[in-house]
C-alpha positions, 0 to 999 in steps of 0.5 A: 386229236380230241381230248377226253371230255371226262373231267379232270380228277382231284389228285393223281400221284404226278402233275406234269406241266408241260406235254411235249418232248420232255413232259409227254414221255415223263408221262408216257413212262410213269404211267408205265409204271402203274402211277396215275399221271396228269399232264397239261399244256397250254397249246393244242395238240400236235402244236409246233414249236421251234427246234432244231428237231435233231434226235442224237442216237441215245434219243433214237435208241430210247424211241426203239425201246420206247415203242415209237420209233416205228411211228416216226419211220411210218410217217416218211421221216427221213433217216440220217446216215451220215454227218457232214462237218466243214470247219472253213476249208477242212472236211470231216465225213462220219458215217452213223453206225447201225446198232441194232434197230437204231439204223440212223439219226432222225429228226421228225417235226415236232407236230409229229414227235410230240403228237407220238408221245402225247398219244403213246401217255394217253395209251398207257393210261396218263390223263393228257390235257391240252388247251389248260393253263397252270396259273400256279404250284399249290402249296401245303402248310409246310410250304410243300407242293401239293398241286396246281391251280389251273385255268380250264375255258376260264373255270379254275380248279385245283389238282393235288399230286404227290409231286409236281413235274415241271416240263414247262421249258426254260422259263419254266412257271414251276421252277420260278414259282417253287423257288428252283435255284440256278446252281450253274449258269453260262456267260454265252448263248448264240442266237439262231435263225430257221427256215425249212427249204425243199430240195436237199439231200434227205440222208446228210446232216451238214454242218458249215462252221466259220469263225463267226457263223455256223450254217446247218442243214437238218433233214426232217418231215415232208422232203423239208430240211431245217436249214439254220443258222446261228451267231454271237447275239453282238453278230445278231444284233448288228446284221440280222435284228428287224431284217431276219429273211435277208441275214438268213439269206446272206448266211446261206450265200456264205456257203457256196454249194448250198446257196447254189441248191437253194437259189431262187427258193423260198422257205416253206412257212417263212422264218423265225429266230431264237434270240439266244439264252445261255445255257443254265442247270437249275436245281432238279428237285425240291419238296414235292416237285421235280424239273425236266427238260428245259426248265432244268437243263438249258443248252444253246440250240448249237448243240442239237441236243435239246430233244435228247436231254429231255428224253434222258431226264424224262427217263431218270425222274421217271425211274426216280418216282417208280423208284420211291412210289412202286418199290417204296424206295425213299424219295429224297434218295431217290430224286437225289440220284436223279439230280446227280446222273443229270448233272454229271451228264450236264458235266460231260456237254455242257463245257464243249457246247459253250466253246462251239457257241461261242464264236471265238475264232478259234476252228481247232477248239470247235472240232475239239469241242464237237469231239468232246460232244460226241464222247458225251453222247456215247456216255449217254448210250452206255447209260441207257443201256445199261441204267434205265429201267433198273431204279424201278426195279422192285 
């Protein structure tokens, strides 16, 4: 899609730095509340990014409520009806129940999902610009975030805003420049290797968990499935660093039925790896700024829950800013409530994710971890049904 040719204005209600799952969703929701929004991303429109692609039930519910789920379906994204867990020799198969418009789980490629959200943000009135780099967060005489300095094709411009939102990932430049504190940090982070393969079932998500590894299959677009392998950093350094293709094949070979299906097949687009970063929770807001998605709350990818977290934090923040800027509520109180809700969800979800990502060899603990993650997702579903939209209703 061609970018708008009009110059970027000098002032907006909100500037969102990052226009992927978290940022584009935030921009869309704020624009739908009538706020003027600028969303920036240095990557091109529709660019790919490293991802497990998986949307948990709460995220599918949000896409439905936002009017975007049919776009994902119409693009040929397969719907998952079954999730299988294999804990060594033990097998558990779970049917995904249909709940209204949510007929299963989806895992769209990021080239589709992020572009869909950007298109919806633009259609809602947000100004979304790609190929634009945020140089620094600008501050007023009181030290409050007051906007950003950007680089547009080598030309610098200062744009002001009432709030600057960092949606620029776990290494967030916004978080660093505003001095967002880390309020919780995990000690364990798994490494993950990814490849896309043809010839696998498109209606089932599969997880094979062993003492020191997990191999997963997540169906996505174009007849492909994301086949990923997770392991400890120590195991990755010992067996996979510098030989990701060979190591990925070795992990597939540990699952006989998967190895048989993929024998002789090469991945479409090669292999990618994520070196592992322990989860963390950052201060969610401060004077003139806020963080959404991985910028503020990051969990290990073995959870396959990052996009869902991004959507939920986007709607929590949009409701908070809508409550303040549209309805006249106190901004600090609204943002405090945003952080409290985000932190409550993190407190329920982060401990079992760490258990699963630790590869400590305790299969009972791993099973309990997945059950706890499922319980946390039920809480998220209830939050979406009962809370979202309420704060911004004047």
